[in-house]
PDB file with SEQRES, HELIX, SHEET and CRYST1 records, atoms N, CA, C and O in Angstrom:
SEQRES   1 A   49  UNK UNK UNK UNK UNK UNK UNK UNK UNK UNK UNK UNK UNK          
SEQRES   2 A   49  UNK UNK UNK UNK UNK UNK UNK UNK UNK UNK UNK UNK UNK          
SEQRES   3 A   49  UNK UNK UNK UNK UNK UNK UNK UNK UNK UNK UNK UNK UNK          
SEQRES   4 A   49  UNK UNK UNK UNK UNK UNK UNK UNK UNK UNK                      
HELIX    1 AA1 UNK A   30  UNK A   35  1                                   6    
HELIX    2 AA2 UNK A   37  UNK A   41  1                                   5    
HELIX    3 AA3 UNK A   46  UNK A   48  5                                   3    
SHEET    1 AA1 2 UNK A  17  UNK A  21  0                                        
SHEET    2 AA1 2 UNK A  24  UNK A  28 -1                                        
CRYST1    1.000    1.000    1.000  90.00  90.00  90.00 P 1           1          
ATOM      1  N   UNK A   1     115.069 111.208 118.171  1.00  0.00           N  
ATOM      2  CA  UNK A   1     116.234 111.167 118.997  1.00  0.00           C  
ATOM      3  C   UNK A   1     116.729 112.630 119.175  1.00  0.00           C  
ATOM      4  O   UNK A   1     116.697 113.429 118.239  1.00  0.00           O  
ATOM      5  N   UNK A   2     117.177 112.942 120.385  1.00  0.00           N  
ATOM      6  CA  UNK A   2     117.708 114.286 120.677  1.00  0.00           C  
ATOM      7  C   UNK A   2     119.040 114.447 119.950  1.00  0.00           C  
ATOM      8  O   UNK A   2     119.919 113.589 120.036  1.00  0.00           O  
ATOM      9  N   UNK A   3     119.172 115.563 119.232  1.00  0.00           N  
ATOM     10  CA  UNK A   3     120.374 115.831 118.455  1.00  0.00           C  
ATOM     11  C   UNK A   3     121.570 116.178 119.352  1.00  0.00           C  
ATOM     12  O   UNK A   3     122.711 116.175 118.889  1.00  0.00           O  
ATOM     13  N   UNK A   4     121.318 116.469 120.606  1.00  0.00           N  
ATOM     14  CA  UNK A   4     122.402 116.858 121.518  1.00  0.00           C  
ATOM     15  C   UNK A   4     122.901 115.700 122.371  1.00  0.00           C  
ATOM     16  O   UNK A   4     124.099 115.417 122.394  1.00  0.00           O  
ATOM     17  N   UNK A   5     121.985 115.026 123.077  1.00  0.00           N  
ATOM     18  CA  UNK A   5     122.391 113.989 124.015  1.00  0.00           C  
ATOM     19  C   UNK A   5     122.088 112.553 123.563  1.00  0.00           C  
ATOM     20  O   UNK A   5     122.589 111.595 124.151  1.00  0.00           O  
ATOM     21  N   UNK A   6     121.261 112.413 122.512  1.00  0.00           N  
ATOM     22  CA  UNK A   6     120.960 111.097 121.980  1.00  0.00           C  
ATOM     23  C   UNK A   6     119.789 110.383 122.652  1.00  0.00           C  
ATOM     24  O   UNK A   6     119.515 109.225 122.339  1.00  0.00           O  
ATOM     25  N   UNK A   7     119.081 111.069 123.588  1.00  0.00           N  
ATOM     26  CA  UNK A   7     117.914 110.461 124.229  1.00  0.00           C  
ATOM     27  C   UNK A   7     116.888 110.118 123.166  1.00  0.00           C  
ATOM     28  O   UNK A   7     116.659 110.901 122.244  1.00  0.00           O  
ATOM     29  N   UNK A   8     116.274 108.961 123.288  1.00  0.00           N  
ATOM     30  CA  UNK A   8     115.228 108.547 122.356  1.00  0.00           C  
ATOM     31  C   UNK A   8     113.864 108.745 122.983  1.00  0.00           C  
ATOM     32  O   UNK A   8     113.652 108.459 124.161  1.00  0.00           O  
ATOM     33  N   UNK A   9     112.945 109.242 122.170  1.00  0.00           N  
ATOM     34  CA  UNK A   9     111.564 109.425 122.624  1.00  0.00           C  
ATOM     35  C   UNK A   9     110.860 108.072 122.586  1.00  0.00           C  
ATOM     36  O   UNK A   9     111.056 107.286 121.659  1.00  0.00           O  
ATOM     37  N   UNK A  10     110.065 107.816 123.567  1.00  0.00           N  
ATOM     38  CA  UNK A  10     109.302 106.578 123.661  1.00  0.00           C  
ATOM     39  C   UNK A  10     107.813 106.908 123.826  1.00  0.00           C  
ATOM     40  O   UNK A  10     107.464 107.881 124.496  1.00  0.00           O  
ATOM     41  N   UNK A  11     106.956 106.120 123.232  1.00  0.00           N  
ATOM     42  CA  UNK A  11     105.533 106.342 123.390  1.00  0.00           C  
ATOM     43  C   UNK A  11     105.005 107.412 122.457  1.00  0.00           C  
ATOM     44  O   UNK A  11     105.369 107.468 121.282  1.00  0.00           O  
ATOM     45  N   UNK A  12     104.138 108.263 122.999  1.00  0.00           N  
ATOM     46  CA  UNK A  12     103.531 109.328 122.213  1.00  0.00           C  
ATOM     47  C   UNK A  12     104.575 110.317 121.709  1.00  0.00           C  
ATOM     48  O   UNK A  12     105.632 110.448 122.326  1.00  0.00           O  
ATOM     49  N   UNK A  13     104.310 111.021 120.603  1.00  0.00           N  
ATOM     50  CA  UNK A  13     105.278 112.026 120.095  1.00  0.00           C  
ATOM     51  C   UNK A  13     105.631 113.020 121.196  1.00  0.00           C  
ATOM     52  O   UNK A  13     104.734 113.524 121.872  1.00  0.00           O  
ATOM     53  N   UNK A  14     106.877 113.306 121.387  1.00  0.00           N  
ATOM     54  CA  UNK A  14     107.316 114.219 122.450  1.00  0.00           C  
ATOM     55  C   UNK A  14     107.050 115.664 122.097  1.00  0.00           C  
ATOM     56  O   UNK A  14     106.811 115.995 120.935  1.00  0.00           O  
ATOM     57  N   UNK A  15     107.093 116.522 123.096  1.00  0.00           N  
ATOM     58  CA  UNK A  15     106.954 117.956 122.910  1.00  0.00           C  
ATOM     59  C   UNK A  15     108.330 118.601 122.991  1.00  0.00           C  
ATOM     60  O   UNK A  15     108.563 119.499 123.800  1.00  0.00           O  
ATOM     61  N   UNK A  16     109.228 118.136 122.152  1.00  0.00           N  
ATOM     62  CA  UNK A  16     110.589 118.617 122.177  1.00  0.00           C  
ATOM     63  C   UNK A  16     110.736 119.881 121.356  1.00  0.00           C  
ATOM     64  O   UNK A  16     109.848 120.229 120.578  1.00  0.00           O  
ATOM     65  N   UNK A  17     111.862 120.574 121.528  1.00  0.00           N  
ATOM     66  CA  UNK A  17     112.174 121.764 120.784  1.00  0.00           C  
ATOM     67  C   UNK A  17     112.718 121.393 119.417  1.00  0.00           C  
ATOM     68  O   UNK A  17     113.577 120.519 119.298  1.00  0.00           O  
ATOM     69  N   UNK A  18     112.221 122.055 118.392  1.00  0.00           N  
ATOM     70  CA  UNK A  18     112.684 121.797 117.031  1.00  0.00           C  
ATOM     71  C   UNK A  18     113.456 123.032 116.531  1.00  0.00           C  
ATOM     72  O   UNK A  18     113.014 124.168 116.706  1.00  0.00           O  
ATOM     73  N   UNK A  19     114.585 122.789 115.925  1.00  0.00           N  
ATOM     74  CA  UNK A  19     115.432 123.857 115.412  1.00  0.00           C  
ATOM     75  C   UNK A  19     115.775 123.541 113.942  1.00  0.00           C  
ATOM     76  O   UNK A  19     116.133 122.413 113.605  1.00  0.00           O  
ATOM     77  N   UNK A  20     115.659 124.548 113.090  1.00  0.00           N  
ATOM     78  CA  UNK A  20     116.014 124.402 111.695  1.00  0.00           C  
ATOM     79  C   UNK A  20     117.387 125.032 111.503  1.00  0.00           C  
ATOM     80  O   UNK A  20     117.537 126.253 111.554  1.00  0.00           O  
ATOM     81  N   UNK A  21     118.383 124.183 111.282  1.00  0.00           N  
ATOM     82  CA  UNK A  21     119.774 124.651 111.144  1.00  0.00           C  
ATOM     83  C   UNK A  21     120.336 124.168 109.814  1.00  0.00           C  
ATOM     84  O   UNK A  21     120.424 122.965 109.567  1.00  0.00           O  
ATOM     85  N   UNK A  22     120.709 125.103 108.973  1.00  0.00           N  
ATOM     86  CA  UNK A  22     121.246 124.800 107.641  1.00  0.00           C  
ATOM     87  C   UNK A  22     120.299 123.890 106.826  1.00  0.00           C  
ATOM     88  O   UNK A  22     120.733 122.984 106.115  1.00  0.00           O  
ATOM     89  N   UNK A  23     119.007 124.168 106.959  1.00  0.00           N  
ATOM     90  CA  UNK A  23     118.031 123.425 106.204  1.00  0.00           C  
ATOM     91  C   UNK A  23     117.677 122.063 106.775  1.00  0.00           C  
ATOM     92  O   UNK A  23     116.906 121.325 106.162  1.00  0.00           O  
ATOM     93  N   UNK A  24     118.221 121.709 107.937  1.00  0.00           N  
ATOM     94  CA  UNK A  24     117.993 120.401 108.569  1.00  0.00           C  
ATOM     95  C   UNK A  24     117.262 120.602 109.914  1.00  0.00           C  
ATOM     96  O   UNK A  24     117.682 121.400 110.752  1.00  0.00           O  
ATOM     97  N   UNK A  25     116.169 119.861 110.091  1.00  0.00           N  
ATOM     98  CA  UNK A  25     115.457 119.950 111.386  1.00  0.00           C  
ATOM     99  C   UNK A  25     116.170 119.084 112.422  1.00  0.00           C  
ATOM    100  O   UNK A  25     116.504 117.925 112.179  1.00  0.00           O  
ATOM    101  N   UNK A  26     116.388 119.698 113.588  1.00  0.00           N  
ATOM    102  CA  UNK A  26     116.987 118.985 114.692  1.00  0.00           C  
ATOM    103  C   UNK A  26     116.056 119.092 115.882  1.00  0.00           C  
ATOM    104  O   UNK A  26     115.480 120.150 116.132  1.00  0.00           O  
ATOM    105  N   UNK A  27     115.909 118.014 116.608  1.00  0.00           N  
ATOM    106  CA  UNK A  27     115.038 118.006 117.771  1.00  0.00           C  
ATOM    107  C   UNK A  27     115.875 117.868 119.054  1.00  0.00           C  
ATOM    108  O   UNK A  27     116.842 117.108 119.093  1.00  0.00           O  
ATOM    109  N   UNK A  28     115.493 118.608 120.092  1.00  0.00           N  
ATOM    110  CA  UNK A  28     116.214 118.586 121.378  1.00  0.00           C  
ATOM    111  C   UNK A  28     115.233 118.247 122.483  1.00  0.00           C  
ATOM    112  O   UNK A  28     114.137 118.803 122.555  1.00  0.00           O  
ATOM    113  N   UNK A  29     115.650 117.309 123.359  1.00  0.00           N  
ATOM    114  CA  UNK A  29     114.801 116.885 124.458  1.00  0.00           C  
ATOM    115  C   UNK A  29     114.574 118.031 125.437  1.00  0.00           C  
ATOM    116  O   UNK A  29     115.235 119.066 125.360  1.00  0.00           O  
ATOM    117  N   UNK A  30     113.636 117.835 126.355  1.00  0.00           N  
ATOM    118  CA  UNK A  30     113.277 118.874 127.348  1.00  0.00           C  
ATOM    119  C   UNK A  30     114.494 119.283 128.199  1.00  0.00           C  
ATOM    120  O   UNK A  30     114.685 120.466 128.479  1.00  0.00           O  
ATOM    121  N   UNK A  31     115.298 118.318 128.600  1.00  0.00           N  
ATOM    122  CA  UNK A  31     116.468 118.594 129.446  1.00  0.00           C  
ATOM    123  C   UNK A  31     117.465 119.478 128.698  1.00  0.00           C  
ATOM    124  O   UNK A  31     117.903 120.503 129.220  1.00  0.00           O  
ATOM    125  N   UNK A  32     117.820 119.083 127.480  1.00  0.00           N  
ATOM    126  CA  UNK A  32     118.797 119.864 126.704  1.00  0.00           C  
ATOM    127  C   UNK A  32     118.236 121.239 126.368  1.00  0.00           C  
ATOM    128  O   UNK A  32     118.971 122.227 126.358  1.00  0.00           O  
ATOM    129  N   UNK A  33     116.927 121.306 126.090  1.00  0.00           N  
ATOM    130  CA  UNK A  33     116.303 122.597 125.800  1.00  0.00           C  
ATOM    131  C   UNK A  33     116.394 123.537 127.007  1.00  0.00           C  
ATOM    132  O   UNK A  33     116.715 124.716 126.853  1.00  0.00           O  
ATOM    133  N   UNK A  34     116.116 123.025 128.186  1.00  0.00           N  
ATOM    134  CA  UNK A  34     116.175 123.856 129.401  1.00  0.00           C  
ATOM    135  C   UNK A  34     117.585 124.321 129.674  1.00  0.00           C  
ATOM    136  O   UNK A  34     117.789 125.479 130.038  1.00  0.00           O  
ATOM    137  N   UNK A  35     118.555 123.458 129.510  1.00  0.00           N  
ATOM    138  CA  UNK A  35     119.970 123.780 129.818  1.00  0.00           C  
ATOM    139  C   UNK A  35     120.523 124.826 128.868  1.00  0.00           C  
ATOM    140  O   UNK A  35     121.456 125.546 129.224  1.00  0.00           O  
ATOM    141  N   UNK A  36     119.963 124.928 127.652  1.00  0.00           N  
ATOM    142  CA  UNK A  36     120.498 125.816 126.621  1.00  0.00           C  
ATOM    143  C   UNK A  36     119.490 126.835 126.160  1.00  0.00           C  
ATOM    144  O   UNK A  36     119.561 127.300 125.022  1.00  0.00           O  
ATOM    145  N   UNK A  37     118.550 127.196 127.016  1.00  0.00           N  
ATOM    146  CA  UNK A  37     117.452 128.094 126.649  1.00  0.00           C  
ATOM    147  C   UNK A  37     117.945 129.426 126.116  1.00  0.00           C  
ATOM    148  O   UNK A  37     117.439 129.895 125.097  1.00  0.00           O  
ATOM    149  N   UNK A  38     118.913 130.049 126.766  1.00  0.00           N  
ATOM    150  CA  UNK A  38     119.403 131.359 126.304  1.00  0.00           C  
ATOM    151  C   UNK A  38     120.001 131.271 124.911  1.00  0.00           C  
ATOM    152  O   UNK A  38     119.789 132.165 124.092  1.00  0.00           O  
ATOM    153  N   UNK A  39     120.724 130.238 124.636  1.00  0.00           N  
ATOM    154  CA  UNK A  39     121.323 130.077 123.300  1.00  0.00           C  
ATOM    155  C   UNK A  39     120.254 129.838 122.241  1.00  0.00           C  
ATOM    156  O   UNK A  39     120.361 130.327 121.117  1.00  0.00           O  
ATOM    157  N   UNK A  40     119.218 129.077 122.611  1.00  0.00           N  
ATOM    158  CA  UNK A  40     118.120 128.804 121.677  1.00  0.00           C  
ATOM    159  C   UNK A  40     117.377 130.100 121.388  1.00  0.00           C  
ATOM    160  O   UNK A  40     117.071 130.383 120.230  1.00  0.00           O  
ATOM    161  N   UNK A  41     117.079 130.894 122.411  1.00  0.00           N  
ATOM    162  CA  UNK A  41     116.347 132.159 122.222  1.00  0.00           C  
ATOM    163  C   UNK A  41     117.193 133.153 121.463  1.00  0.00           C  
ATOM    164  O   UNK A  41     116.654 134.012 120.766  1.00  0.00           O  
ATOM    165  N   UNK A  42     118.523 133.059 121.580  1.00  0.00           N  
ATOM    166  CA  UNK A  42     119.416 133.940 120.855  1.00  0.00           C  
ATOM    167  C   UNK A  42     119.647 133.456 119.414  1.00  0.00           C  
ATOM    168  O   UNK A  42     120.404 134.060 118.654  1.00  0.00           O  
ATOM    169  N   UNK A  43     118.988 132.374 119.067  1.00  0.00           N  
ATOM    170  CA  UNK A  43     119.042 131.756 117.738  1.00  0.00           C  
ATOM    171  C   UNK A  43     120.457 131.358 117.318  1.00  0.00           C  
ATOM    172  O   UNK A  43     120.826 131.454 116.148  1.00  0.00           O  
ATOM    173  N   UNK A  44     121.237 130.909 118.300  1.00  0.00           N  
ATOM    174  CA  UNK A  44     122.545 130.366 117.999  1.00  0.00           C  
ATOM    175  C   UNK A  44     122.419 128.926 117.532  1.00  0.00           C  
ATOM    176  O   UNK A  44     121.621 128.170 118.086  1.00  0.00           O  
ATOM    177  N   UNK A  45     123.188 128.530 116.527  1.00  0.00           N  
ATOM    178  CA  UNK A  45     123.180 127.125 116.099  1.00  0.00           C  
ATOM    179  C   UNK A  45     123.665 126.257 117.260  1.00  0.00           C  
ATOM    180  O   UNK A  45     124.445 126.713 118.096  1.00  0.00           O  
ATOM    181  N   UNK A  46     123.213 125.034 117.310  1.00  0.00           N  
ATOM    182  CA  UNK A  46     123.562 124.132 118.393  1.00  0.00           C  
ATOM    183  C   UNK A  46     125.067 123.890 118.472  1.00  0.00           C  
ATOM    184  O   UNK A  46     125.560 123.508 119.533  1.00  0.00           O  
ATOM    185  N   UNK A  47     125.801 124.096 117.409  1.00  0.00           N  
ATOM    186  CA  UNK A  47     127.253 123.934 117.450  1.00  0.00           C  
ATOM    187  C   UNK A  47     127.915 124.924 118.410  1.00  0.00           C  
ATOM    188  O   UNK A  47     129.020 124.676 118.891  1.00  0.00           O  
ATOM    189  N   UNK A  48     127.251 126.032 118.688  1.00  0.00           N  
ATOM    190  CA  UNK A  48     127.790 127.074 119.576  1.00  0.00           C  
ATOM    191  C   UNK A  48     127.484 126.805 121.041  1.00  0.00           C  
ATOM    192  O   UNK A  48     128.081 127.441 121.910  1.00  0.00           O  
ATOM    193  N   UNK A  49     126.577 125.886 121.344  1.00  0.00           N  
ATOM    194  CA  UNK A  49     126.215 125.622 122.756  1.00  0.00           C  
ATOM    195  C   UNK A  49     127.334 124.921 123.397  1.00  0.00           C  
ATOM    196  O   UNK A  49     127.260 124.595 124.582  1.00  0.00           O  
TER     197      UNK A  49                                                      
END                                                                             
């Protein structure tokens, strides 16, 4: 499930973005990843997006 919007992956394992924040892995769907690409590349925690 996407940690940002709650979208659930169906079928084969998705190619989503994985982020390790405070020791916890969080996965973000393709849409959320694209919308927040600059923040992800800047290594900002998802709480800052």
